[in-house]
gemmi code that builds the backbone of each chain (N, CA, C; Angstrom):
import gemmi

chains = {
    "A": [
        ("MET", (230.515, 161.551, -41.962), (230.105, 159.812, -42.240), (228.324, 159.085, -42.625)),
        ("SER", (228.665, 158.466, -43.050), (227.099, 158.036, -44.033), (225.949, 157.865, -42.424)),
        ("ASN", (224.801, 158.371, -42.461), (224.315, 158.230, -41.243), (223.193, 156.763, -41.753)),
        ("GLU", (223.700, 156.129, -42.643), (223.076, 154.743, -42.438), (223.331, 153.911, -43.274)),
        ("THR", (223.533, 152.426, -42.711), (224.408, 151.044, -42.500), (223.101, 150.039, -43.903)),
        ("LYS", (224.250, 149.612, -44.637), (224.092, 149.089, -45.785), (224.465, 147.960, -45.466)),
        ("ILE", (223.408, 146.301, -46.450), (224.001, 144.855, -46.536), (223.178, 144.769, -47.589)),
        ("ILE", (224.090, 144.596, -48.571), (223.818, 143.813, -50.022), (224.294, 142.280, -50.231)),
        ("VAL", (222.831, 141.908, -50.665), (222.535, 140.745, -50.261), (222.406, 139.959, -51.976)),
        ("THR", (223.139, 139.398, -52.678), (223.358, 139.001, -54.181), (223.258, 137.591, -53.943)),
        ("ILE", (222.173, 136.763, -54.763), (221.490, 135.625, -54.662), (221.793, 135.193, -56.405)),
        ("ALA", (222.541, 134.845, -56.968), (223.220, 133.990, -58.059), (222.399, 132.817, -58.641)),
        ("GLU", (222.322, 132.487, -60.136), (221.276, 131.666, -60.862), (221.610, 130.455, -59.378)),
        ("ASP", (222.491, 130.167, -59.359), (222.180, 128.792, -58.815), (222.129, 128.426, -57.443)),
        ("GLY", (221.698, 129.665, -56.568), (220.852, 129.838, -55.125), (222.041, 130.554, -54.511)),
        ("THR", (223.619, 130.640, -54.838), (224.153, 130.928, -53.973), (224.117, 132.345, -53.826)),
        ("ILE", (224.695, 132.361, -52.051), (224.314, 133.587, -51.926), (225.708, 134.808, -51.673)),
        ("SER", (225.809, 136.068, -51.739), (226.977, 137.090, -51.489), (225.977, 137.709, -50.611)),
        ("ALA", (226.676, 138.225, -49.263), (226.333, 139.945, -48.316), (227.722, 140.555, -48.441)),
        ("GLU", (227.281, 141.271, -48.671), (228.447, 142.446, -47.934), (227.402, 143.493, -47.236)),
        ("THR", (228.730, 144.199, -46.146), (228.102, 145.294, -45.404), (228.807, 146.784, -46.009)),
        ("GLU", (228.354, 147.955, -45.483), (228.984, 148.968, -46.374), (228.394, 150.485, -45.135)),
        ("GLY", (229.413, 150.676, -44.382), (229.106, 151.987, -43.652), (228.669, 151.014, -42.055)),
        ("ILE", (228.974, 149.958, -41.812), (229.431, 148.960, -40.782), (230.568, 148.677, -40.128)),
        ("THR", (231.194, 149.292, -39.336), (232.826, 149.217, -38.693), (232.334, 147.910, -37.882)),
        ("GLY", (233.913, 147.237, -37.566), (234.754, 146.231, -36.627), (233.667, 144.898, -36.613)),
        ("GLU", (234.017, 144.284, -35.638), (233.680, 143.021, -35.519), (231.856, 142.850, -35.737)),
        ("VAL", (231.408, 143.242, -35.277), (229.840, 143.563, -35.864), (229.193, 143.835, -36.830)),
        ("CYS", (230.155, 143.367, -37.975), (229.530, 143.528, -39.150), (229.592, 142.009, -39.566)),
        ("ILE", (230.415, 141.713, -39.146), (230.118, 140.051, -39.611), (229.040, 139.133, -38.581)),
        ("GLY", (228.673, 139.600, -37.283), (227.462, 139.493, -36.661), (226.437, 140.045, -37.395)),
        ("GLU", (225.924, 140.672, -38.403), (225.166, 141.175, -38.923), (224.679, 140.347, -39.897)),
        ("LEU", (225.693, 140.063, -40.627), (225.830, 138.779, -41.492), (224.965, 137.684, -40.873)),
        ("GLU", (226.082, 137.349, -39.724), (225.533, 135.736, -39.575), (224.001, 135.798, -39.191)),
        ("ASN", (223.890, 137.223, -38.684), (222.122, 137.042, -38.176), (221.669, 136.698, -39.357)),
        ("LEU", (221.600, 137.750, -40.242), (221.394, 137.689, -41.478), (221.060, 136.563, -42.038)),
        ("LEU", (221.927, 135.869, -42.002), (221.667, 134.059, -42.883), (221.800, 133.286, -41.959)),
        ("GLN", (221.945, 132.987, -40.721), (221.583, 132.206, -40.189), (220.327, 131.300, -40.924)),
        ("ASP", (220.047, 130.240, -41.080), (218.661, 129.401, -41.031), (218.480, 129.606, -42.780)),
        ("ILE", (219.228, 130.489, -42.923), (218.868, 131.064, -44.613), (219.861, 130.065, -45.386)),
        ("ALA", (221.339, 130.230, -44.771), (222.101, 129.342, -45.858), (223.483, 128.878, -45.272)),
        ("GLU", (224.584, 128.210, -45.531), (225.051, 127.484, -44.947), (226.800, 128.334, -45.543)),
        ("ILE", (227.293, 128.722, -44.431), (228.275, 130.165, -45.337), (229.493, 129.060, -45.276)),
        ("GLU", (230.072, 129.729, -46.308), (231.711, 128.882, -47.035), (232.832, 129.605, -46.753)),
        ("SER", (232.512, 131.058, -46.676), (233.620, 131.669, -46.457), (232.986, 133.531, -46.284)),
        ("ILE", (234.120, 133.612, -45.173), (234.050, 135.385, -44.551), (235.485, 135.938, -44.704)),
        ("LYS", (235.518, 137.327, -45.612), (236.209, 137.983, -46.041), (236.198, 139.314, -45.877)),
        ("LYS", (237.153, 139.398, -44.667), (237.356, 140.916, -43.591), (238.043, 142.128, -44.203)),
        ("THR", (237.277, 142.880, -44.039), (238.030, 144.020, -45.546), (238.865, 145.440, -44.040)),
        ("ASP", (239.232, 146.383, -44.599), (239.921, 147.389, -43.495), (238.775, 147.612, -42.217)),
        ("ASP", (237.308, 147.835, -42.737), (236.288, 148.387, -42.245), (236.364, 147.402, -40.881)),
        ("TYR", (236.363, 146.381, -40.819), (235.855, 145.305, -39.753), (237.204, 145.755, -38.778)),
        ("TYR", (238.508, 145.851, -38.978), (239.573, 145.992, -38.122), (239.326, 147.749, -37.052)),
        ("ARG", (238.463, 147.937, -37.400), (237.893, 149.659, -37.040), (236.764, 149.404, -36.016)),
        ("GLU", (236.476, 150.319, -34.812), (235.937, 150.475, -34.097), (234.315, 150.353, -34.376)),
        ("SER", (233.927, 149.780, -33.231), (232.207, 149.436, -33.786), (231.251, 150.723, -34.066)),
        ("ASN", (231.095, 150.624, -34.893), (230.179, 152.152, -35.220), (228.744, 151.802, -34.495)),
        ("ILE", (228.348, 150.103, -34.630), (226.693, 149.875, -34.049), (226.819, 148.945, -33.029)),
        ("THR", (225.396, 148.610, -32.573), (225.438, 147.700, -32.004), (224.420, 146.664, -32.649)),
        ("PRO", (224.938, 145.262, -32.918), (224.566, 144.626, -33.416), (222.457, 144.467, -32.810)),
        ("THR", (221.862, 144.000, -33.845), (220.295, 144.077, -33.986), (220.219, 143.341, -33.161)),
        ("ILE", (220.146, 142.086, -33.745), (219.891, 140.696, -32.480), (221.512, 140.135, -32.138)),
        ("LYS", (220.997, 139.836, -30.497), (222.309, 139.140, -30.579), (222.453, 137.311, -31.154)),
        ("ASN", (223.105, 137.320, -31.508), (223.657, 136.174, -32.199), (223.725, 134.599, -31.133)),
        ("GLU", (222.512, 134.232, -30.936), (223.002, 132.976, -29.388), (223.064, 131.396, -30.365)),
        ("ASN", (222.271, 131.781, -31.401), (222.926, 129.708, -32.297), (223.921, 130.360, -33.566)),
        ("LYS", (225.319, 130.149, -32.919), (226.267, 131.012, -33.911), (226.176, 129.807, -35.093)),
        ("ILE", (226.573, 130.301, -35.992), (226.941, 129.472, -37.274), (227.932, 128.814, -37.231)),
        ("THR", (227.932, 127.262, -37.410), (228.845, 126.428, -37.259), (229.572, 126.486, -39.202)),
        ("ARG", (230.655, 127.319, -39.276), (231.445, 127.385, -40.378), (232.102, 125.753, -40.623)),
        ("LYS", (231.367, 125.709, -41.851), (232.373, 124.235, -42.487), (233.447, 124.717, -43.147)),
    ],
    "B": [
        ("MET", (233.326, 149.180, -47.081), (232.622, 147.539, -47.213), (233.077, 147.177, -45.944)),
        ("SER", (232.737, 146.304, -45.058), (233.644, 145.503, -43.960), (234.271, 144.535, -44.126)),
        ("ALA", (232.851, 143.530, -44.798), (233.010, 141.710, -44.949), (232.226, 141.469, -45.594)),
        ("ILE", (232.599, 140.604, -46.136), (232.026, 139.327, -47.531), (232.231, 138.429, -47.156)),
        ("ILE", (230.517, 137.614, -47.254), (230.140, 136.382, -46.695), (229.784, 135.237, -48.268)),
        ("LYS", (230.189, 134.364, -48.440), (229.707, 133.539, -49.862), (228.847, 132.389, -48.891)),
        ("THR", (228.074, 131.922, -49.339), (227.364, 130.891, -49.043), (227.783, 129.880, -50.148)),
        ("LEU", (227.428, 128.350, -49.631), (228.165, 127.404, -50.258), (226.728, 127.098, -51.227)),
        ("THR", (227.344, 126.402, -52.448), (226.432, 125.836, -53.384), (225.139, 125.242, -52.349)),
        ("PRO", (223.948, 125.394, -52.897), (222.888, 124.762, -52.174), (222.835, 122.974, -53.143)),
        ("PHE", (222.488, 122.095, -52.524), (222.138, 120.569, -53.342), (220.693, 120.513, -53.640)),
        ("LEU", (220.306, 121.228, -55.100), (218.836, 121.101, -54.733), (218.048, 119.873, -55.449)),
        ("ASP", (218.557, 119.467, -56.766), (217.936, 118.091, -57.330), (218.615, 117.031, -56.832)),
        ("ILE", (217.772, 115.981, -56.937), (218.214, 114.665, -55.786), (218.504, 114.201, -57.195)),
        ("SER", (218.838, 113.626, -58.424), (219.239, 113.021, -59.197), (220.262, 113.382, -59.566)),
        ("ILE", (220.666, 114.597, -59.830), (222.075, 115.332, -59.790), (223.326, 114.948, -58.857)),
        ("LEU", (222.267, 115.071, -57.558), (223.207, 114.577, -56.168), (223.709, 113.385, -56.216)),
        ("LYS", (222.657, 112.651, -56.536), (222.870, 110.940, -56.607), (224.169, 110.656, -57.461)),
        ("GLU", (224.513, 111.507, -58.803), (225.543, 111.505, -59.660), (226.208, 111.454, -59.599)),
        ("ALA", (226.726, 112.956, -58.975), (227.649, 113.668, -58.224), (228.536, 112.455, -56.757)),
        ("ILE", (228.070, 111.806, -56.297), (228.085, 111.320, -55.355), (228.931, 109.981, -56.189)),
        ("SER", (227.535, 109.051, -56.657), (228.548, 108.046, -57.466), (230.373, 108.367, -58.059)),
        ("GLU", (230.343, 109.938, -58.948), (230.779, 109.912, -59.461), (232.276, 110.468, -58.613)),
        ("CYS", (231.944, 110.465, -57.748), (233.142, 111.331, -56.703), (233.481, 109.624, -56.432)),
        ("GLY", (233.035, 108.489, -56.309), (233.584, 107.361, -55.804), (233.223, 107.128, -54.156)),
        ("TYR", (231.570, 107.107, -54.152), (231.236, 107.219, -53.124), (229.832, 106.271, -53.073)),
        ("HIS", (229.815, 105.571, -52.640), (228.237, 105.009, -52.548), (226.927, 105.423, -51.548)),
        ("PHE", (225.824, 104.949, -51.882), (225.115, 105.461, -50.870), (223.871, 105.083, -50.759)),
        ("VAL", (223.215, 105.054, -49.844), (221.845, 104.039, -50.008), (220.825, 105.008, -49.694)),
        ("GLN", (219.331, 104.691, -50.249), (218.571, 105.669, -50.434), (217.494, 105.318, -48.489)),
        ("GLN", (217.313, 106.104, -48.183), (216.852, 105.812, -46.880), (215.647, 106.595, -47.152)),
        ("ALA", (214.557, 106.271, -45.786), (213.579, 107.305, -45.805), (213.442, 108.394, -45.523)),
        ("ASN", (214.675, 109.142, -44.552), (214.679, 110.439, -44.641), (215.893, 111.173, -45.639)),
        ("GLY", (216.391, 110.333, -46.261), (217.259, 110.378, -46.991), (218.405, 109.775, -48.048)),
        ("ILE", (219.576, 110.749, -48.184), (220.243, 109.481, -49.155), (221.931, 109.387, -48.134)),
        ("GLU", (221.550, 107.594, -47.597), (223.413, 108.043, -46.740), (224.210, 107.550, -47.336)),
        ("ILE", (225.468, 108.292, -47.104), (226.743, 108.195, -47.923), (227.097, 106.803, -46.620)),
        ("VAL", (227.608, 105.475, -47.527), (228.503, 104.392, -46.472), (229.439, 104.873, -46.223)),
        ("GLU", (230.338, 105.123, -47.281), (231.683, 105.404, -46.680), (231.585, 106.468, -44.863)),
        ("LEU", (230.640, 107.126, -44.889), (231.109, 108.135, -43.755), (230.325, 108.045, -42.656)),
        ("LYS", (230.570, 107.027, -41.763), (229.764, 106.951, -40.876), (230.346, 107.048, -39.531)),
        ("GLY", (229.971, 107.677, -38.908), (230.512, 107.719, -37.486), (230.135, 107.255, -36.038)),
        ("TYR", (229.379, 107.777, -35.564), (228.481, 107.191, -34.575), (227.290, 107.185, -34.913)),
        ("ARG", (226.719, 108.133, -35.600), (225.852, 108.399, -36.552), (225.479, 108.098, -37.711)),
        ("PRO", (224.660, 107.591, -38.565), (225.143, 107.486, -40.489), (225.127, 109.097, -40.689)),
        ("THR", (225.286, 109.507, -41.556), (225.760, 110.418, -42.364), (224.982, 110.758, -43.918)),
        ("ILE", (224.031, 111.488, -43.458), (223.096, 111.445, -44.551), (222.532, 113.194, -45.657)),
        ("PHE", (221.929, 112.811, -46.663), (221.829, 114.220, -46.925), (220.637, 113.962, -47.009)),
        ("VAL", (219.689, 115.253, -45.736), (218.657, 115.428, -46.020), (217.757, 116.660, -46.374)),
        ("ALA", (216.785, 116.460, -46.900), (216.028, 117.626, -47.615), (215.433, 118.614, -46.544)),
        ("ASP", (215.746, 120.021, -46.460), (214.981, 120.465, -45.892), (213.216, 121.609, -46.455)),
        ("SER", (212.865, 121.918, -45.677), (211.488, 122.242, -46.005), (211.444, 123.315, -47.484)),
        ("ARG", (212.853, 123.738, -47.580), (212.766, 124.240, -48.996), (213.463, 123.975, -50.384)),
        ("GLY", (213.615, 122.317, -49.618), (213.710, 121.646, -51.516), (215.643, 121.674, -51.184)),
        ("ARG", (216.006, 122.367, -49.931), (217.610, 121.945, -50.387), (218.030, 120.937, -49.448)),
        ("PHE", (219.534, 120.041, -49.966), (219.815, 118.919, -49.351), (221.256, 119.284, -48.355)),
        ("THR", (220.941, 118.991, -47.064), (221.786, 119.303, -46.252), (222.410, 118.120, -45.467)),
        ("LEU", (224.064, 118.062, -45.631), (224.487, 116.343, -44.732), (224.169, 117.274, -43.227)),
        ("THR", (223.832, 115.861, -42.834), (223.675, 116.127, -41.270), (224.641, 114.810, -41.002)),
        ("HIS", (225.591, 114.944, -40.241), (226.467, 113.880, -39.596), (227.136, 114.381, -37.827)),
        ("ASP", (227.914, 113.389, -37.418), (228.305, 114.092, -36.166), (229.138, 114.443, -36.590)),
        ("SER", (230.212, 114.973, -35.116), (231.290, 115.765, -35.376), (232.655, 114.629, -35.248)),
        ("HIS", (232.416, 113.195, -34.645), (233.069, 112.373, -34.913), (233.548, 112.132, -36.493)),
        ("THR", (232.731, 112.206, -37.414), (232.448, 111.762, -38.701), (233.528, 112.295, -39.593)),
        ("ARG", (234.928, 111.856, -39.483), (236.563, 112.553, -40.209), (235.757, 112.584, -41.723)),
        ("ASN", (236.509, 113.911, -42.211), (236.848, 114.227, -43.766), (235.389, 114.623, -43.860)),
        ("ILE", (234.574, 114.882, -43.424), (233.039, 116.250, -44.127), (233.822, 117.198, -44.886)),
        ("LYS", (234.474, 117.853, -44.631), (234.609, 119.358, -45.163), (235.462, 118.550, -46.305)),
        ("GLU", (236.039, 118.027, -46.826), (236.486, 117.320, -47.932), (235.897, 116.427, -49.119)),
        ("PHE", (234.575, 115.848, -48.333), (234.196, 115.723, -48.725), (232.689, 116.067, -49.800)),
        ("LEU", (232.288, 117.579, -48.723), (231.569, 118.181, -49.508), (232.144, 119.025, -50.328)),
        ("GLU", (233.284, 119.634, -50.343), (233.589, 120.145, -51.211), (233.946, 119.137, -52.421)),
        ("LYS", (234.383, 117.912, -52.661), (234.352, 117.229, -53.716), (232.817, 117.388, -54.706)),
        ("ILE", (231.695, 116.987, -53.556), (230.356, 116.661, -54.256), (229.947, 118.119, -54.453)),
        ("THR", (230.957, 119.352, -54.195), (229.928, 120.420, -54.407), (230.800, 120.399, -55.948)),
        ("SER", (231.970, 120.697, -56.203), (232.488, 120.349, -57.047), (231.889, 119.562, -58.122)),
        ("GLN", (231.531, 118.228, -58.329), (231.535, 117.412, -59.010), (229.601, 118.026, -59.447)),
        ("TYR", (228.768, 118.088, -58.376), (227.597, 118.236, -58.402), (227.617, 119.680, -60.022)),
        ("LYS", (228.048, 120.896, -59.535), (228.393, 121.721, -60.696), (228.789, 120.738, -62.266)),
        ("ILE", (229.578, 119.993, -61.879), (229.825, 119.543, -63.411), (228.902, 118.478, -64.002)),
        ("VAL", (228.425, 117.823, -63.072), (226.991, 117.369, -63.387), (225.921, 118.212, -64.604)),
        ("TYR", (225.960, 119.274, -63.504), (224.748, 119.813, -63.992), (224.743, 120.559, -65.388)),
        ("ALA", (226.392, 120.993, -65.784), (226.770, 121.562, -66.820), (226.912, 120.490, -68.189)),
        ("ARG", (226.717, 119.148, -67.593), (226.980, 118.612, -68.524), (225.686, 117.776, -68.771)),
        ("LYS", (224.806, 118.132, -68.006), (223.609, 117.520, -68.488), (222.340, 119.110, -69.462)),
        ("GLN", (223.151, 119.833, -68.977), (222.481, 121.095, -70.029), (223.500, 121.353, -71.239)),
        ("GLU", (224.802, 120.520, -71.328), (225.488, 120.684, -72.167), (224.860, 119.524, -73.477)),
        ("GLU", (224.132, 118.063, -72.710), (224.098, 117.388, -73.690), (222.642, 117.400, -74.424)),
        ("LEU", (221.704, 118.642, -73.212), (220.168, 118.864, -73.922), (220.873, 119.783, -75.813)),
        ("ARG", (222.001, 120.881, -75.513), (222.171, 121.694, -76.687), (222.339, 120.361, -77.653)),
        ("ARG", (223.559, 119.433, -77.620), (223.876, 118.293, -78.255), (222.503, 117.773, -78.686)),
        ("LEU", (221.715, 117.663, -78.158), (220.418, 116.830, -78.741), (219.446, 117.423, -79.725)),
        ("LYS", (219.452, 118.714, -79.207), (218.845, 120.494, -79.821), (219.776, 120.218, -81.516)),
        ("GLU", (220.628, 120.070, -81.518), (221.314, 120.446, -82.161), (221.095, 118.332, -83.380)),
        ("GLU", (221.574, 117.971, -82.797), (221.527, 116.536, -83.740), (219.764, 116.550, -84.667)),
        ("GLU", (219.129, 117.145, -83.840), (217.335, 116.859, -83.956), (217.517, 117.930, -84.897)),
        ("LYS", (217.990, 119.022, -85.281), (217.892, 119.862, -86.235), (218.837, 119.210, -87.516)),
        ("ARG", (220.242, 118.995, -86.970), (220.634, 118.108, -88.508), (220.278, 117.241, -89.167)),
        ("MET", (219.696, 116.187, -88.423), (218.928, 115.108, -88.794), (217.869, 115.364, -89.634)),
        ("ALA", (216.915, 116.611, -89.208), (215.987, 116.588, -89.995), (216.558, 117.721, -91.450)),
        ("ILE", (217.480, 117.679, -91.437), (217.553, 118.566, -92.856), (218.075, 117.260, -93.627)),
        ("GLU", (218.869, 116.761, -92.875), (219.458, 115.126, -93.926), (218.723, 114.215, -94.273)),
        ("LYS", (217.487, 114.091, -93.726), (215.975, 113.619, -93.808), (215.348, 114.402, -95.083)),
        ("GLU", (215.506, 115.451, -95.387), (214.923, 116.058, -96.272), (215.985, 116.243, -97.534)),
        ("ASN", (217.096, 115.853, -97.044), (218.203, 115.767, -98.109), (218.612, 114.653, -98.933)),
        ("ALA", (217.430, 113.630, -98.425), (217.579, 112.165, -98.498), (216.770, 112.014, -99.755)),
        ("LEU", (217.776, 111.534, -100.807), (216.912, 111.541, -102.316), (216.750, 109.965, -102.112)),
        ("VAL", (217.317, 109.208, -101.439), (215.921, 107.634, -101.704), (215.616, 107.302, -100.598)),
        ("LYS", (214.688, 107.020, -100.661), (212.825, 106.411, -99.791), (213.501, 106.029, -98.872)),
        ("GLN", (214.403, 104.626, -98.543), (214.663, 104.295, -98.094), (215.698, 104.793, -96.868)),
        ("GLU", (216.422, 105.857, -97.234), (217.443, 106.876, -96.449), (216.250, 107.773, -95.955)),
        ("GLN", (215.288, 108.226, -96.588), (214.563, 108.772, -95.677), (213.982, 107.840, -94.026)),
        ("LEU", (213.571, 106.790, -94.811), (212.514, 106.146, -94.166), (213.727, 106.442, -92.194)),
        ("SER", (215.309, 105.120, -92.518), (216.434, 105.031, -91.650), (216.561, 106.826, -91.033)),
        ("TYR", (216.535, 108.020, -91.878), (216.668, 109.196, -90.659), (215.694, 109.692, -90.117)),
        ("GLU", (214.374, 108.852, -90.687), (213.352, 109.282, -89.835), (213.032, 108.725, -88.396)),
        ("GLN", (213.647, 107.473, -88.858), (213.818, 106.512, -87.193), (213.878, 107.494, -86.204)),
        ("LYS", (215.744, 107.863, -86.838), (216.909, 108.253, -86.198), (215.917, 109.719, -85.314)),
        ("LEU", (215.931, 110.663, -86.031), (215.045, 111.831, -85.795), (213.858, 111.106, -84.601)),
        ("ARG", (213.256, 110.284, -84.673), (212.287, 110.321, -83.409), (213.083, 109.616, -82.546)),
        ("GLU", (214.443, 108.856, -82.947), (214.791, 108.501, -81.429), (215.644, 109.673, -80.640)),
        ("ILE", (216.201, 110.756, -81.236), (216.912, 111.878, -80.834), (215.723, 112.826, -80.415)),
        ("GLN", (214.557, 112.609, -81.165), (213.277, 113.465, -80.341), (212.803, 113.262, -78.979)),
        ("ALA", (213.062, 111.840, -78.689), (212.675, 111.174, -77.562), (213.374, 111.518, -76.584)),
        ("GLN", (214.799, 111.718, -77.051), (216.216, 111.727, -75.870), (215.918, 113.217, -75.265)),
        ("LYS", (215.996, 113.721, -76.633), (215.682, 115.610, -76.324), (214.473, 115.774, -75.477)),
        ("GLN", (213.679, 114.721, -75.528), (212.226, 115.053, -74.587), (212.716, 114.992, -73.117)),
        ("ARG", (213.022, 113.544, -73.080), (213.120, 113.528, -71.611), (214.405, 114.337, -70.874)),
        ("ALA", (215.215, 114.789, -71.818), (216.837, 115.941, -70.913), (215.953, 116.447, -70.650)),
        ("GLU", (214.990, 117.398, -71.629), (214.522, 119.032, -71.369), (213.261, 118.946, -70.316)),
        ("GLU", (212.952, 117.834, -70.100), (211.391, 117.431, -69.189), (212.757, 117.604, -67.618)),
        ("GLU", (213.604, 116.911, -67.249), (214.538, 116.811, -66.681), (215.065, 118.322, -66.214)),
        ("MET", (215.369, 118.652, -67.205), (216.382, 119.833, -67.120), (215.090, 121.639, -66.684)),
        ("LEU", (214.250, 121.353, -67.270), (213.169, 121.759, -66.536), (212.929, 121.966, -65.180)),
        ("LYS", (212.775, 120.360, -65.006), (212.638, 120.260, -63.667), (213.818, 120.790, -62.290)),
        ("VAL", (214.999, 120.773, -62.941), (215.991, 121.148, -62.153), (215.811, 122.610, -62.362)),
        ("GLU", (215.518, 123.170, -63.234), (215.179, 124.831, -62.973), (214.295, 125.523, -62.331)),
        ("GLN", (213.231, 124.278, -62.261), (211.862, 124.573, -61.331), (212.127, 124.778, -60.119)),
        ("GLU", (213.126, 123.814, -59.328), (213.850, 123.493, -58.250), (214.598, 124.533, -57.864)),
        ("LYS", (215.412, 125.073, -58.872), (216.328, 126.184, -58.650), (215.166, 127.707, -58.340)),
        ("LYS", (214.440, 127.794, -59.515), (213.610, 129.194, -59.389), (213.015, 129.185, -58.047)),
        ("ALA", (212.267, 127.941, -57.226), (211.353, 128.115, -56.419), (212.374, 128.019, -55.027)),
        ("TYR", (213.510, 127.820, -55.158), (214.745, 127.895, -54.177), (214.582, 129.163, -54.329)),
        ("ILE", (215.331, 129.903, -55.382), (216.018, 131.447, -55.009), (214.604, 132.311, -54.408)),
        ("GLU", (213.290, 132.018, -54.945), (211.827, 132.544, -54.054), (212.159, 132.684, -52.900)),
        ("SER", (212.315, 131.502, -52.548), (212.092, 130.911, -50.834), (213.741, 131.746, -50.354)),
        ("GLN", (214.629, 131.819, -50.727), (216.068, 132.372, -50.646), (215.615, 134.026, -50.274)),
        ("LYS", (214.927, 134.428, -51.226), (214.446, 135.954, -51.436), (213.601, 136.471, -50.008)),
        ("LYS", (212.719, 135.318, -50.393), (211.462, 136.103, -49.112), (212.157, 135.565, -47.914)),
        ("ALA", (212.776, 134.691, -47.438), (214.060, 134.106, -46.059), (214.721, 135.584, -45.779)),
        ("VAL", (215.160, 136.577, -47.098), (215.969, 137.513, -46.568), (215.418, 138.589, -46.531)),
        ("TYR", (214.123, 138.832, -47.228), (212.789, 139.864, -46.587), (212.844, 140.226, -45.320)),
        ("GLU", (212.405, 138.515, -44.881), (211.578, 138.683, -43.714), (212.625, 138.876, -42.717)),
        ("LYS", (213.596, 137.976, -42.593), (215.040, 138.334, -42.029), (215.466, 139.709, -41.454)),
        ("ALA", (215.298, 140.297, -42.601), (216.260, 141.819, -42.196), (215.160, 142.508, -42.226)),
        ("LYS", (213.560, 142.747, -42.081), (212.437, 143.348, -41.870), (212.539, 142.898, -40.321)),
        ("GLU", (213.290, 141.934, -39.581), (213.220, 141.502, -38.228), (214.146, 142.607, -37.370)),
        ("MET", (215.285, 142.225, -38.272), (216.270, 143.126, -37.783), (216.204, 144.736, -38.254)),
        ("GLY", (215.193, 145.258, -38.619), (215.264, 146.000, -38.977), (215.625, 147.399, -40.292)),
        ("TYR", (215.679, 146.424, -41.369), (215.852, 146.978, -42.164), (215.121, 146.828, -43.075)),
        ("GLU", (214.934, 148.091, -44.504), (214.077, 148.597, -45.025), (215.109, 147.474, -46.491)),
        ("VAL", (213.965, 146.898, -47.145), (214.138, 146.010, -48.433), (214.226, 146.384, -49.470)),
        ("GLU", (215.214, 146.870, -50.193), (214.795, 146.749, -52.075), (215.328, 146.486, -52.976)),
        ("GLU", (214.591, 145.967, -53.722), (215.137, 144.757, -54.945), (215.931, 145.348, -55.987)),
        ("VAL", (216.884, 144.997, -56.345), (217.272, 145.828, -57.677), (217.557, 144.682, -58.857)),
        ("LYS", (217.230, 144.965, -59.881), (217.566, 143.566, -60.831), (218.524, 143.751, -61.467)),
        ("LYS", (219.630, 142.357, -61.838), (220.704, 142.607, -62.493), (220.374, 141.478, -62.978)),
        ("ALA", (221.361, 141.730, -64.211), (221.095, 140.416, -64.811), (220.697, 139.172, -65.023)),
        ("ASN", (221.065, 138.354, -64.133), (221.224, 136.911, -63.997), (220.827, 136.769, -62.209)),
        ("LYS", (220.932, 137.940, -61.741), (220.909, 137.668, -60.180), (219.985, 138.663, -59.593)),
        ("ILE", (219.904, 138.298, -58.543), (218.955, 139.280, -57.233), (219.311, 140.073, -56.176)),
        ("GLN", (219.506, 141.324, -56.737), (220.296, 141.907, -55.461), (218.963, 142.531, -54.459)),
        ("LEU", (219.770, 142.507, -53.420), (218.557, 143.155, -52.385), (219.700, 144.148, -51.340)),
        ("VAL", (218.911, 145.201, -51.421), (219.926, 146.362, -51.038), (219.066, 146.369, -49.469)),
        ("LEU", (220.247, 146.221, -48.385), (219.438, 146.285, -46.808), (219.378, 148.053, -46.323)),
        ("VAL", (218.842, 148.615, -46.183), (219.069, 149.959, -45.782), (219.067, 150.140, -43.967)),
        ("LYS", (219.418, 150.679, -43.312), (218.911, 150.934, -42.158), (219.589, 152.499, -41.543)),
        ("ARG", (218.886, 153.201, -41.688), (219.222, 154.419, -40.915), (219.069, 155.163, -39.335)),
        ("LYS", (220.170, 155.311, -39.210), (220.937, 155.887, -37.221), (219.899, 156.626, -36.959)),
    ],
}
model = gemmi.Model(1)
for chain_id, residues in chains.items():
    chain = gemmi.Chain(chain_id)
    for i, (resn, *xyz) in enumerate(residues, 1):
        res = gemmi.Residue()
        res.name, res.seqid = resn, gemmi.SeqId(i, " ")
        for name, pos in zip(("N", "CA", "C"), xyz):
            atom = gemmi.Atom()
            atom.name, atom.element = name, gemmi.Element(name[0])
            atom.pos, atom.b_iso = gemmi.Position(*pos), 0.0
            res.add_atom(atom)
        chain.add_residue(res)
    model.add_chain(chain)
structure = gemmi.Structure()
structure.add_model(model)
structure.setup_entities()
């Protein structure tokens, strides 16, 4: 198993952002992305992949107190 | 990969936003703090307000209905208006070229004067369209830079190292945290 976790953030020409995690399993992956993007942009959609349903392999870096409201 | 998040299209240009609102059949009133949507009134007015980075976000109360549907329509129309403005500029540039050639080819002096007049009109229209698009592109560029900076800062705060990768028309930031 890889000893590093990654978040790949792509900023498109129109200013939209897409971000995906690599090496992070479990629900915590969404928490990491939400922590990163809260206050930066409004989230339109979240797609969960197989790794999301596995046991978490990291602890969240920052407790997400201000949960993002999804539109 | 365990999750992918996508964000909404940011509304960055006020004139495009106003056109998109009107073309979707809504009415707006320019207020000191933003653009109020007449048809969407809850306990508080529904207003597009510019944030510190130049993005217009919709503020509304939770009782206002049809916000999701409204935002979807405006997002879609905003992209259409932007594309139309780009297309109009492209058309004016071609028209300018064509008119210049026709003017050169005109044999009669009177015809040359007529083409010259048309050419001047097109050049003025093109200049206005160019200035408008330049403003839109500068707003976008500044916003993207501020997005990049905000991601860098937040990533560092979360303990990630950041590497920027150049991609065609996109910016890719790879955030890495070693266990």
